[in-house]
N, C-alpha and C positions, 0 to 999 in steps of 0.2 A: 045723538048726543047733543045736549044743550051747549051752544057756543057762548063762552063768556064774552062780554063786550066791555070796552073801556073807552072813554073819551080822551084822546090825546091832549086836547086843550085843557082839560081838567087836571091831568096828571103832570103836565110839564112844569108846573109850579114846584112839585115835589122833587122832580129830577134836577131842576135848576138849583134847588136847595142842596141836594146831594153834591152836586158839582162844586158849589161855593164852599160848603163845609169841608169837603175833601181838601181844598186848597188852604182854607183857614186853619185846619188841623195841622197842615204842614208848618205853618208859622209857630203853632204851639209846640210841635215836635222839635223844631230847631231851637226854640227858646229853652227847652228842657235839656238839650244835649250836654251842656257844660256841667250839669249836675248828675249825670248818669255815672254810677260808681264802677265804670269799666274803662280802663286806660286804653288809649289809642283810637277811640271812636270819634273824637272831636278834638280840634286843635286848642280849645280853651278848656281848662280844668278849674272848676270852682273849689274853694277850700272847704265847702260844706256839701259834699255829695248827698244824694237822697235816694234811698231804695224805693220809696213810694213814687217819686218822679221817674225813676228808672222803669218801674212797672207801667206807668202811664205812657212813657215813650215807646215801650215795647208793644203795648196794645195798639197804639195809633199806627205804628209801623207795620203791623200785621196786615191791615186791610186798606189803608188809605190810598195807595197808588193803584192797587187793583180796582178799587171802586172808581177812582178817577178815570182810568182807562176804559172801564165798562161804560160809564156815562159818556165819555168822549166818543166811543164807537157808536152809541145810540144817536147822538146829535150829529155826528159826521154823516151818517146815512141820511138823516133828515135834511141836512144842508145840501148834500149831493143831489138829492131828488128835487130840491127846491131851486137850486141854482144851475144844475147841469154840470157836466164834467169840467169845462173851462172856467165857469163861474166859481165852482168849488175850489179849483186850483188857485185862482187869483185870490179868493178869500183866505185860504189857508196860508198862502205866502205872505199876505198882508198881516194877518192876525197871529201867526205862529212864527214864520220865517223872519219877518222884519223885527219883532221884539228880540229875537235871539241874536240877530246880527248887530243891532244897535245896542241892545242892553248888555250883552256879555262884556265887552271891553270896559264899560263904565263900572259895572258891578264887580268885575274881577279886580280892577284897580282898587276899589274901595275895600274889598275883602282883604286884599294884600296889605293895605295900610293897617287894617285892624290886626292882622296876624303879626305884623312887625311890632305893633304896640303890645300885643299879648306876649311876645317872646321875651320882653323885659321883666315879666313878672316872675316871682320865685317858682311858681308851678307852671310856667308857660312853656310852650314848645320851642326849642332852640331854633334860631333863624337859620342855622346850618341845614335844617331839613327843608327849607323853602324851595330849593331847586326841584324837588319832587312835584311841586305845584306849577312849575313853569311849563308853557306849551313846548312840547317836543314830540312831533308826530311819530306814531299815531297817538301817543299819550297827549291828552288835551284836557285841562281842568274846566269842564263844562259847568262845574259847581251845581247849584240847584236848578239851573236852566237845562239840565240834561233831558228833562221830560219834554221840552219843546223839540229837541233834536230827535228823540225817539218817536214822538208824534209824527214828525215829517217823514221819517222812515216808514212808519206803519201806514201812513196815508198812501205813499207810493206803492207799497206792497199790496195794500187792499185794492187800489185801483187796477193794478196789473192782474191780480187774482180775479177780480170781478169781470174784467174785460175777457180774460181767458174762459171763464165759465159761461159768459153770455155767448161767446163765439162757438164754444163746443156744445152748448145746450140750447140750440135754436128752438126746440119745442117747449122748453121750460120744464121738462119731466124731471131732470136732475135737481133743479131748484125746488120743485114741489116735494121731491123725496127728502131733500135736506131740511126743508121746513117741517115736514112731518117728524123727522128724526129729532130735530132740535126741540120741537114742541113736546115730544114724548119724554125727552130728558128733563126739560124744565118743569113738567108737571109731576115728575117723580120726586118724592121727598129726599131721595139720595142724590139729587142733582149736584150739590156741592162736592160730594165724594167723587163723582165721575169727572167733574171739572178740575179737581185737585190732582188727578193722575199725571197730567203732563208736567206740571211744575214740581211735583214730588219726584218724578224720574230725574228731572234736571238737578234737583238738590242731591239726589243719591249719587249722581255722576261727578259731583264736586267733592273731592276728599277733604277739602278745608272748610266745607260749609258747616255753620252752626246757626241755631235759631236766633242768636243775637244779631246776625247779619241779615237774615231774611232773604228776599230776592235781591241779588246783587245789582246795584244800579250803575250804569255806565257814566258816572260823574267825572271820571278822569281819563276818558278815552273817546276817540271818534269811532272806534270799533265797538259796536254794541254787543255785549256778551249774550250767550245763549239763554241764560236765566231771564234776562230782561225781555228778549224776544219771545220766549215761551210764555212767561208769566203775564206780561202786559199785552202781548199780542193776542193771547187767548182771551183776556178780558175785553179787549177792543172788539174782537170777533163776536163775542157773546153779545155785546152791546149793539153791534151792527145787526145781528140776527134778531135781537129783541125788537128792533124798530120795524122789522118785517112782520112781526106778530105782536103788536103792542098789548094784546089781550093777556099775554103771558105774564105781564107785570102783576096781575092779580095774585099770582102764586107767591110773589115776594111779600105782598101785603098780608095775605092770609097766614103765612108761617112766620111772621116777624118775631113773635114772642118765643116760639120754640127755637128759632135760629139764634135769637139773642142769648137765651140761656145757654145753649150749646157753645156759642162763640165765647162767652165769658169764661166758661169752664175750660175750653181748649186753650185760650190765651193764658189763663192762670197756670195750667199744667205745663204749657210750653215755656213759660217764664221760669218756673221752678227747674225744669229740665235744663234750660239754658245755663242757670247757675251751677247745677250739678256738673254739666259737661265742662264748663270753664274751670272748675276746681278739681276735676277728676284726676289730672296728672299728679297733683300733690296730695290727694286725699287717700284715706285708707281704701283697701280693696273693696270694690263695689260688688253687690250680690249678682249682678249681671255684667256681661262683657260691655266694653265701650261701644263696640260695633252694634250690639243689640240696642243699647241706649240711643245711639245715633239714629238707627232706623225708626225707633218709636218716635223720636223727636221730629224726624222728617215727615212721617205720616200725620202726626197731630198738627204740625205747623202748616203743612200744605192744606189739610182739611180746614184748619182754622182760618186761613186766608179767605176761602170761599164762603164758609158759613158766616163769618163776620161781615163780608161784603153783602151777602144776601140780607143779613139782619139790618145793616145800615140803610140799604135801599128800602127794605120793607118798612122800617120805622118812619122814613120820610113819606112813603106812600100812605101810611096809616094816619100820620099826624100833621103833615105839611102839604096836603093837596090843595088847600084853599089859597087864594091870593093874599099876600102880606106885603105891605109897602116896605117894611124893614128887610124882609128876606129878599125882596126884589132888588133893593138897594145893595145889600150884601152880595147878591149874585153878580151885579154889575161891578162892584168894587173889588171883589176877591182876587181877580186876575192881577190887577195892578198891585194890590197889597202883597201878593205872593212874589211877584217879580222883584220888588224893591226891598223886601223885608230882611234878607240875610245879613248884609253889612250893618244894618241898624240893630238887629237883634244881637249880632256878635259883638258890636261895640258896647252895648249895654251889659252883655255878659262879662266883658273885660272890666267894665266900670264897677260892677258889684262883686267881682270874683274874690276880692281880698277883704270884703266886709265881714264882720263877725255876726252875721245874721243866719238864721236857719235857711236851708236851701229853698223850701217852698215859698218863704217870704220874698227871697230874691227873685225867684221865678215869677211870682205874681207882680213884683215891681217892674220887671222887664216888660211884661205884657201891658200893664197899666200905662207905662210911658210910651211904648212903641205903637200900640194900636191907634190911639187918638192922633198921634203925629202922622201916621200913614194914611188914616182916613181923611184927615185934613188935607193932605197933599192930593189925595184922589179928588176930593170935592172941589178944591180950588184950582188944581193944575190939570186935571184929566177929564172929569165928568162932562164938562161943556166945551171941550177943546178938541182939536184934531187928534190928540193922543187918544182920547176916548173913542173916536171913530176908528182908529187903527186897531185898538184892543178889542172893542166890543161890537164893531161893525156898524155903529150908528152913533149919532150925537144925541145925548140925553136932552129932552126939552126942559128948560129951566122951570117952567110952571109945574112940572110933576115932581120936582125934587123935594124931599122932606125938608121941612123948615129947620129942623135941628137934627143933623145926622152925625151921630157919634160912634157909632159902632160901624150873584155877581154876574153882565153876563160874563162868566169865566170862560176859559177855553172850551170850545166844543169840538 
């Protein structure tokens, strides 16, 4: 059989773009949340909710974090073999652990101030509900930094698992078998369906799960829930194994169009089912039972997670494999932008929430104001400073910086 070959140096530009855009889409997602016409999802409620923005947030939420953890697993193995185990541990503690420890108290304080401001609005969340956000172990409001906490947990688990396999598999026969099995799965067009089985089972075991929730994130607890471990741990493991056989990325690229069409269809159907399930208790009798509807929703959503992840990665491999100074800049900036964005975005949501403007106009205004401010802070305070070294592992040379940067390495 002819073996496909792929140049890692050629393709890392595309994977860097995937990692950066996964983080940047998180900013877009959080900017939308005050406009989603579902109560209880976000502490700020705009006076002009938007169904179209609700669909956009739903679509982003389906694949964004699974894609991020897949790419994180890919680059984690690359870093591990480049630095060795102790170099890898030091690098992860610097670039993941340190931002979590230093950034959390600052960002949590700022977010708390915004929530106090929002509570005074006619449609704001009463301040009496604030105690639910206060640290009380094991409950702990990790906010949007939960992904750093989960990454650290997964790094530890992966290092322990790898050490056990290396110790038990001295001949390498087991690893060779696992590589062959993984390659057979990834070459099969049904790979997304097979990978969806674990998270689908996790959804089915949660009686309160709905597709509007997706994979439950541990943003309010130091005890990571099973869905996050299964969903994001599986994605990280797939990324780790992909780095062992980089040639398999070709199959993402070859099937990008089919995966994209299927992903759009699954996301749209899942969105409609989500609305049906939310309104089901007060709606007329449905032609099928609620249990059947829930099972269909679980299957479609779990499959949608992986097909949309494959589509997103495939799109980048197909159209972003070449070097781009702008994409390189965004790849470096995206981590900082994601770390600092939430209090800024939430403050802007409060500021526009009472204006008599259409929801999409307000949403666009939030992004137009927030992104240049955050990019300016990166360029002036981070890119050429010790903060940039901590976050990106190196200091950016001034002579390579774009002359006018208005729009990452992100977390690996």
